[in-house]
C-alpha positions as CSV (number, residue, x, y, z in Angstrom):
1,M,-15.2,-26.5,17.3
2,K,-14.8,-22.7,16.0
3,S,-14.1,-22.9,11.8
4,I,-12.2,-20.0,10.6
5,T,-11.3,-19.7,6.5
6,V,-8.5,-17.9,6.2
7,T,-7.4,-16.5,1.9
8,A,-4.5,-17.5,0.0
9,N,-4.6,-14.8,-2.8
10,W,-1.6,-14.6,-5.2
11,D,0.0,-11.5,-6.6
12,A,1.4,-12.7,-10.3
13,E,4.0,-9.4,-9.9
14,S,5.5,-10.4,-6.8
15,R,5.3,-13.7,-7.1
16,S,4.1,-14.3,-3.7
17,W,1.6,-15.9,-1.4
18,W,-0.5,-13.0,0.8
19,T,-3.2,-12.4,3.1
20,E,-5.1,-8.8,3.5
21,G,-6.0,-9.8,7.6
22,D,-9.7,-9.7,7.2
23,D,-10.6,-13.9,8.7
24,V,-7.7,-13.2,11.2
25,P,-8.0,-9.4,12.3
26,G,-4.4,-8.8,11.8
27,L,-3.3,-12.3,10.0
28,C,-1.4,-9.9,6.9
29,V,1.1,-12.8,6.0
30,Q,3.0,-13.3,2.3
31,G,5.1,-16.1,1.0
32,A,7.3,-16.8,-1.5
33,T,6.0,-20.5,-1.9
34,F,2.2,-21.8,-0.3
35,E,4.2,-23.4,2.2
36,E,5.3,-20.5,3.7
37,L,2.2,-18.9,3.9
38,L,1.0,-21.2,6.1
39,E,4.1,-22.1,8.2
40,A,3.4,-17.7,8.8
41,V,-1.0,-18.2,9.1
42,F,-0.4,-21.5,11.0
43,A,2.1,-19.3,14.3
44,L,0.8,-16.2,13.9
45,A,-2.4,-17.3,13.9
46,P,-3.3,-18.1,17.3
47,E,-2.2,-15.5,19.5
48,L,-3.9,-12.8,17.4
49,L,-7.2,-15.1,17.8
50,V,-7.2,-14.4,21.3
51,A,-5.4,-11.0,21.3
52,N,-8.6,-10.0,19.3
53,G,-11.2,-11.8,21.8
54,A,-12.0,-14.6,19.0
55,A,-11.5,-16.8,20.3
56,R,-11.3,-17.8,23.7
57,E,-7.4,-19.4,25.5
58,G,-7.0,-22.7,24.7
59,E,-10.1,-23.3,22.6
60,Q,-9.8,-25.5,19.5
61,V,-9.9,-23.2,16.2
62,E,-9.9,-24.6,12.6
63,I,-8.0,-23.3,10.7
64,I,-8.9,-23.8,6.3
65,V,-6.0,-21.9,4.1
66,A,-8.2,-21.4,1.1
67,A,-5.8,-20.3,-2.8
68,A,-7.5,-18.4,-4.7
69,H,-5.4,-17.4,-8.3
70,R,-7.1,-14.9,-10.2
71,K,-5.9,-14.1,-13.5
72,T,-7.1,-12.3,-16.4
73,V,-7.3,-13.1,-19.8
74,E,-8.2,-12.0,-23.4
75,A,-11.2,-13.7,-24.6
76,A,-11.0,-15.0,-28.6
77,A,-11.7,-16.4,-31.2
78,A,-12.2,-20.4,-31.6
């Protein structure tokens, strides 16, 4: 079975999760919560995989959504 990892990024300014579309071509989605993002990814990815030739219709593909939450901090003296 083919496995694809989609990276979910957190944007602190807009307070939302988003994907870029690099993992599944065309999959550029955003959600206010991680759960909303998951719903969008799992709803849109199957059609995009077939449309972009990444999978055949009916093929089983495992989609892993991995969260990345980055924040810049200032180092402080101990």
